C-alpha positions as CSV (number, residue, x, y, z in Angstrom):
1,X,53.5,-32.7,-53.3
2,X,55.2,-33.8,-50.1
3,X,53.0,-33.4,-47.1
4,X,54.2,-35.5,-44.2
5,X,56.9,-38.0,-43.2
6,X,56.5,-41.5,-41.8
7,X,58.9,-44.2,-41.0
8,X,59.3,-47.1,-43.4
9,X,58.0,-50.6,-42.7
10,X,60.6,-53.0,-41.2
11,X,61.2,-55.1,-44.4
12,X,61.4,-58.8,-44.6
13,X,65.0,-59.1,-43.6
14,X,64.1,-57.5,-40.3
15,X,66.6,-54.6,-40.3
16,X,65.6,-51.0,-39.8
17,X,66.1,-48.7,-42.8
18,X,68.6,-45.9,-42.4
19,X,66.4,-43.4,-44.1
20,X,63.2,-41.5,-43.2
21,X,60.7,-42.1,-46.0
22,X,58.0,-39.6,-46.8
23,X,54.4,-40.4,-47.4
24,X,53.4,-38.5,-50.5
25,X,49.6,-38.1,-50.3
26,X,46.9,-37.2,-47.9
27,X,43.2,-37.6,-48.1
28,X,41.6,-34.9,-50.2
29,X,43.0,-33.2,-53.3
30,X,44.8,-35.6,-55.7
31,X,44.2,-38.6,-53.5
32,X,43.0,-41.9,-54.9
33,X,39.2,-42.7,-54.7
34,X,38.8,-45.2,-51.9
35,X,35.0,-45.0,-51.9
36,X,33.5,-46.6,-48.8
37,X,36.7,-48.2,-47.4
38,X,37.0,-47.9,-43.7
39,X,40.8,-48.3,-44.1
40,X,43.1,-48.3,-47.1
41,X,46.8,-48.1,-47.9
42,X,49.0,-48.4,-51.0
43,X,52.7,-49.3,-50.6
44,X,55.6,-50.4,-52.7
45,X,56.6,-53.9,-51.7
46,X,60.4,-53.9,-52.1
47,X,60.8,-50.8,-50.0
48,X,57.8,-51.1,-47.7
49,X,57.2,-47.4,-48.3
50,X,53.7,-46.1,-47.8
51,X,52.5,-44.0,-50.7
52,X,49.0,-43.2,-49.5
53,X,47.1,-44.2,-46.4
54,X,43.6,-43.7,-44.9
55,X,43.1,-45.0,-41.3
56,X,45.7,-47.5,-42.2
57,X,46.4,-48.5,-38.6
58,X,42.8,-48.9,-37.4
59,X,42.3,-52.5,-36.1
60,X,39.5,-54.1,-38.2
61,X,38.3,-57.6,-39.0
62,X,39.7,-59.0,-42.3
63,X,37.5,-61.9,-43.4
64,X,39.2,-64.3,-45.8
65,X,42.1,-61.9,-46.3
66,X,43.2,-63.9,-43.2
67,X,44.3,-66.7,-45.6
68,X,47.2,-64.6,-46.8
69,X,49.0,-65.6,-43.6
70,X,48.1,-69.2,-44.3
71,X,49.6,-68.9,-47.8
72,X,52.8,-67.4,-46.4
73,X,53.3,-70.2,-44.0
74,X,52.5,-72.8,-46.6
75,X,55.0,-71.2,-49.0
76,X,57.7,-71.3,-46.3
77,X,56.9,-75.0,-45.7
78,X,57.3,-75.7,-49.4
79,X,60.4,-73.7,-49.6
80,X,61.9,-75.7,-46.8
81,X,61.0,-79.0,-48.4
82,X,58.6,-80.0,-45.6
83,X,55.5,-79.6,-47.9
84,X,55.1,-80.6,-51.6
85,X,52.3,-80.1,-54.1
86,X,52.2,-83.9,-54.5
87,X,51.6,-84.7,-50.8
88,X,48.3,-86.2,-49.9
89,X,46.2,-84.7,-47.1
90,X,43.4,-86.5,-45.3
91,X,40.4,-84.3,-44.3
92,X,39.3,-84.4,-40.7
93,X,35.7,-84.3,-39.5
94,X,36.4,-80.8,-38.2
95,X,37.7,-79.5,-41.5
96,X,34.7,-81.1,-43.3
97,X,32.3,-79.3,-41.0
98,X,33.5,-75.8,-42.1
99,X,30.8,-73.7,-43.7
100,X,30.8,-70.7,-46.0
101,X,32.9,-71.1,-49.2
102,X,33.8,-74.8,-49.4
103,X,34.5,-77.6,-51.8
104,X,32.5,-80.1,-49.7
105,X,35.3,-82.2,-48.4
106,X,34.1,-85.3,-46.6
107,X,35.7,-86.8,-43.5
108,X,38.7,-89.0,-44.3
109,X,38.6,-87.8,-48.0
110,X,42.1,-87.5,-49.4
111,X,43.2,-84.7,-51.7
112,X,46.6,-83.5,-52.9
113,X,48.2,-80.3,-51.5
114,X,48.1,-78.9,-55.0
115,X,44.3,-79.2,-55.3
116,X,43.8,-77.9,-51.7
117,X,45.9,-74.9,-52.3
118,X,44.2,-74.3,-55.7
119,X,40.8,-74.4,-53.9
120,X,42.0,-71.9,-51.4
121,X,43.7,-69.4,-53.7
122,X,41.0,-69.4,-56.4
123,X,37.8,-70.0,-54.4
124,X,38.8,-69.3,-50.8
125,X,37.6,-72.8,-49.6
126,X,37.4,-72.9,-45.9
127,X,37.4,-76.7,-45.6
128,X,40.5,-76.9,-47.8
129,X,42.2,-74.2,-45.7
130,X,41.5,-76.0,-42.5
131,X,42.6,-79.4,-43.8
132,X,45.9,-78.1,-44.9
133,X,46.5,-76.2,-41.7
134,X,45.8,-79.3,-39.7
135,X,48.1,-81.3,-41.9
136,X,51.0,-78.9,-41.1
137,X,50.4,-78.2,-37.4
138,X,48.1,-81.0,-36.2
139,X,45.2,-78.7,-35.3
140,X,43.7,-75.4,-36.2
141,X,44.6,-74.0,-32.7
142,X,48.3,-74.9,-33.2
143,X,48.3,-73.5,-36.7
144,X,46.8,-70.2,-35.5
145,X,49.7,-70.1,-33.0
146,X,52.1,-70.3,-36.0
147,X,50.1,-67.5,-37.6
148,X,50.4,-65.2,-34.6
149,X,54.1,-66.0,-34.1
150,X,54.8,-65.2,-37.8
151,X,52.9,-62.0,-37.6
152,X,54.9,-61.0,-34.5
153,X,58.2,-61.8,-36.3
154,X,57.2,-59.7,-39.3
155,X,56.4,-56.7,-37.1
156,X,52.6,-57.0,-37.7
157,X,52.1,-55.6,-34.2
158,X,48.4,-54.7,-34.7
159,X,47.3,-58.1,-35.9
160,X,45.9,-61.1,-34.0
161,X,44.4,-64.3,-35.4
162,X,41.8,-66.4,-33.8
163,X,41.1,-68.8,-36.6
164,X,42.7,-69.8,-39.9
165,X,39.9,-69.0,-42.3
166,X,38.7,-65.5,-41.4
167,X,35.4,-66.1,-39.6
168,X,34.2,-63.1,-37.5
169,X,35.4,-63.6,-34.0
170,X,36.3,-61.4,-31.0
171,X,40.0,-60.6,-31.1
172,X,40.5,-61.5,-34.8
173,X,41.7,-58.3,-36.4
174,X,44.4,-56.6,-38.4
175,X,45.2,-53.3,-40.1
176,X,45.7,-52.2,-43.7
177,X,49.3,-51.5,-43.0
178,X,49.9,-55.0,-41.5
179,X,48.2,-56.6,-44.5
180,X,50.3,-54.6,-46.9
181,X,53.4,-55.9,-45.1
182,X,52.1,-59.4,-45.3
183,X,51.4,-59.0,-49.1
184,X,55.0,-58.0,-49.6
185,X,56.1,-61.3,-47.9
186,X,53.7,-63.5,-49.9
187,X,54.8,-61.7,-53.2
188,X,58.3,-63.1,-52.7
189,X,57.0,-66.6,-53.6
190,X,55.8,-67.9,-57.0
191,X,53.9,-71.0,-55.8
192,X,50.5,-69.4,-56.2
193,X,50.9,-67.3,-59.3
194,X,49.2,-69.8,-61.6
195,X,46.2,-70.0,-59.3
196,X,46.0,-66.3,-58.7
197,X,45.5,-65.8,-62.5
198,X,43.0,-68.6,-62.9
199,X,39.4,-67.4,-63.4
200,X,37.7,-70.8,-63.4
201,X,38.9,-74.4,-62.5
202,X,37.7,-77.6,-60.9
203,X,38.7,-80.2,-58.4
204,X,37.7,-83.9,-58.4
205,X,36.0,-85.6,-61.3
206,X,32.5,-86.9,-62.0
207,X,29.6,-86.2,-59.8
208,X,31.8,-84.8,-56.9
209,X,33.3,-82.1,-59.1
210,X,33.6,-78.8,-57.3
211,X,33.8,-75.6,-59.3
212,X,36.4,-73.0,-58.4
213,X,35.5,-69.4,-59.4
214,X,38.0,-66.6,-58.7
215,X,36.3,-63.8,-56.8
216,X,39.1,-61.3,-57.5
217,X,37.7,-59.3,-60.4
218,X,40.9,-57.3,-60.8
219,X,42.7,-60.5,-62.0
220,X,40.7,-60.4,-65.2
221,X,41.7,-57.0,-66.4
222,X,44.2,-55.0,-64.4
223,X,47.6,-54.7,-66.1
224,X,50.4,-56.3,-64.2
225,X,48.3,-57.9,-61.5
226,X,50.0,-60.8,-59.8
227,X,48.1,-61.9,-56.7
228,X,45.6,-61.0,-54.1
229,X,42.9,-62.1,-51.7
230,X,39.2,-61.1,-51.3
231,X,37.2,-61.5,-48.1
232,X,33.6,-60.8,-47.0
233,X,31.8,-61.2,-43.7
234,X,29.0,-59.3,-41.9
235,X,31.5,-57.6,-39.5
236,X,34.4,-57.2,-41.9
237,X,32.4,-56.0,-44.9
238,X,34.0,-56.3,-48.3
239,X,37.8,-56.5,-48.2
240,X,40.6,-56.9,-50.7
241,X,44.4,-57.0,-50.8
242,X,46.2,-57.1,-54.1
243,X,49.6,-56.5,-55.6
244,X,50.8,-55.8,-59.2
245,X,54.1,-55.3,-60.9
246,X,55.1,-53.0,-63.7
247,X,58.8,-52.6,-64.5
248,X,60.8,-52.7,-61.4
249,X,58.0,-51.6,-59.1
250,X,55.6,-53.8,-57.2
251,X,52.6,-52.0,-55.7
252,X,50.3,-53.4,-53.0
253,X,46.8,-52.0,-52.4
254,X,44.6,-52.8,-49.4
255,X,41.0,-51.9,-48.8
256,X,39.1,-53.0,-45.7
257,X,35.5,-52.6,-44.7
258,X,33.8,-51.6,-47.9
259,X,30.0,-51.5,-47.9
260,X,29.6,-52.9,-51.5
261,X,31.4,-55.7,-53.3
262,X,32.5,-53.5,-56.3
263,X,33.7,-50.7,-54.0
264,X,36.7,-52.8,-52.9
265,X,37.8,-53.5,-56.5
266,X,37.3,-49.9,-57.6
267,X,39.2,-48.6,-54.5
268,X,42.2,-50.9,-55.0
269,X,42.3,-50.2,-58.8
270,X,42.4,-46.5,-57.9
271,X,45.1,-47.1,-55.3
272,X,47.2,-49.1,-57.8
273,X,46.8,-46.5,-60.5
274,X,47.8,-43.8,-58.0
275,X,51.1,-45.7,-57.2
276,X,52.0,-46.6,-60.8
277,X,51.1,-43.4,-62.5
278,X,52.6,-41.0,-60.0
279,X,55.7,-42.6,-58.5
280,X,58.9,-44.4,-59.3
281,X,61.8,-46.2,-57.6
282,X,64.9,-44.2,-57.0
283,X,68.1,-45.5,-55.5
284,X,70.3,-43.2,-53.5
285,X,73.7,-42.5,-55.1
286,X,77.2,-41.7,-53.6
287,X,79.4,-38.9,-55.0
288,X,82.9,-40.3,-55.3
289,X,84.3,-36.7,-55.4
290,X,83.0,-36.2,-51.9
291,X,84.3,-39.5,-50.5
292,X,88.0,-38.7,-50.5
293,X,90.4,-40.4,-48.0
294,X,90.4,-39.0,-44.5
295,X,93.8,-38.2,-42.9
296,X,94.7,-40.2,-39.8
297,X,97.1,-38.9,-37.1
298,X,99.3,-41.2,-35.1
299,X,98.4,-44.3,-37.2
300,X,100.2,-47.0,-39.1
301,X,98.3,-45.7,-42.2
302,X,98.3,-42.0,-43.1
303,X,94.7,-42.1,-44.2
304,X,91.6,-44.3,-44.6
305,X,89.2,-44.6,-47.5
306,X,85.6,-43.9,-46.7
307,X,82.2,-45.0,-48.1
308,X,78.5,-44.6,-47.6
309,X,77.3,-47.3,-45.2
310,X,74.1,-48.2,-47.1
311,X,72.5,-46.9,-50.3
312,X,68.8,-47.8,-50.3
313,X,66.0,-47.5,-52.8
314,X,62.9,-45.4,-52.2
315,X,59.8,-44.2,-53.9
316,X,59.7,-40.6,-55.2
317,X,57.1,-38.7,-57.4
318,X,57.8,-39.2,-61.1
319,X,60.0,-36.5,-62.7
320,X,61.6,-35.4,-59.4
321,X,64.9,-37.2,-59.4
322,X,66.8,-34.1,-60.7
323,X,65.5,-32.1,-57.8
324,X,67.1,-34.3,-55.2
325,X,69.9,-32.6,-53.4
326,X,72.7,-34.3,-51.4
327,X,74.8,-32.8,-48.5
328,X,77.9,-34.4,-46.9
329,X,79.3,-33.9,-43.5
330,X,82.7,-35.6,-43.0
331,X,85.3,-35.1,-40.4
332,X,88.5,-33.4,-41.5
333,X,90.9,-35.7,-39.6
334,X,90.9,-38.8,-37.5
335,X,93.2,-40.0,-34.7
336,X,94.3,-43.6,-34.5
337,X,93.1,-46.1,-33.6
338,X,90.4,-46.2,-36.2
339,X,88.1,-49.2,-36.6
340,X,86.8,-50.6,-39.8
341,X,83.2,-49.3,-40.1
342,X,83.8,-46.4,-37.8
343,X,81.4,-43.5,-38.4
344,X,83.2,-40.5,-39.9
345,X,80.3,-38.5,-41.3
346,X,76.8,-38.5,-42.7
347,X,75.2,-38.0,-46.1
348,X,71.6,-36.6,-46.4
349,X,69.4,-36.3,-49.4
350,X,66.4,-33.9,-49.6
351,X,63.6,-33.4,-52.0
352,X,61.8,-30.1,-51.7
353,X,63.3,-29.6,-48.2
354,X,62.0,-33.0,-47.0
355,X,64.7,-35.5,-45.9
356,X,64.2,-38.7,-48.0
357,X,67.5,-40.4,-47.2
358,X,70.2,-40.5,-44.5
359,X,73.2,-42.7,-44.0
360,X,76.4,-42.8,-42.0
361,X,79.7,-42.5,-43.9
362,X,82.2,-45.0,-42.5
363,X,85.9,-45.9,-42.6
364,X,86.8,-48.7,-45.0
365,X,90.0,-49.7,-43.2
366,X,91.2,-50.3,-39.6
367,X,94.1,-48.1,-38.7
368,X,96.2,-49.2,-35.8
369,X,97.8,-46.6,-33.4
370,X,101.5,-46.4,-33.9
371,X,103.8,-47.0,-30.9
372,X,107.5,-47.5,-30.3
373,X,107.2,-51.2,-30.0
374,X,104.8,-51.5,-32.9
375,X,107.2,-49.4,-35.1
376,X,110.1,-51.5,-33.9
377,X,108.3,-54.7,-34.8
378,X,107.6,-53.4,-38.3
379,X,111.2,-52.3,-38.8
380,X,112.5,-55.8,-37.7
381,X,110.0,-57.5,-40.0
382,X,111.2,-55.5,-43.0
383,X,114.9,-56.2,-42.1
384,X,114.4,-59.9,-41.9
385,X,112.3,-59.9,-45.1
386,X,115.6,-59.3,-46.9
């Protein structure tokens, strides 16, 4: 049942979608069970569309879910060729001093980027996180600036980072919506997939071996799970952000501020189930019978072909695609000059009286205005062509 409309996320390419996308569920009847979550959201990653939300724009601490932004920046560094798994990182005294979840790095100890990332993704190691952030930016403070700059560029307007590991700190906060957007960005990269799906591993050998135990229980049993990040602190409570793929749909679930450890996993499992079981991706279509050429007065061409400016994908309830209705509004005639891409109409799609898609209809060709001298020029060119 359609209950309210919201705007879509600004997706990774940064352009605003041309359609208004509906949010399909409210708290209450038929909603997923989010248990003790202070905030929760489920989205589809490729469209950025919110399927369900609960206080999703409330600013809250995020604990080690913070490290998803670190992972995104690291992935971009590897994609650009500035960082490689084989690179060696030297641990600073500051990184070595980190507490909480750690692999007990020593000052000046050297470790490969691969082992550091493995330690972060599997076991959320704070010392490994800090060492790698310092390696990239020179200091944690400078890396945190990169994190905040990246958040701003993605449109994560309700997020601010104060440290790179997720310690409770005044001014260190995010929202479930922003985290979902971030998950969509991280999910574009495959660098961490092996580690996301590793339950138990080790770094180093001999007496200094550190065990890495994956704290994300959903990785062990949820069908289609790809990645995610847990986080727990006194202020943040128990937090979790995960994403999973089935068919052509990638669903992200975020739960912040749970009281108990298992609540976050149960909540995100319920959110993922809600998305996969109840919804599907639908791509808007254009009716060629409606897109007939538009007549042009006083032009060098008598008409111009037209097309829908952009056909986007969206999430709809399963079994509803045959109930989608399209309406077209197109001008009957144009007067030259006509520019390529000029708006000549609009197409709207509705589902149960809710608008789910809108796009301009535009001219395919440029049509010059005819004049005496332009007509004379054309006649001469045709004469001398013989």
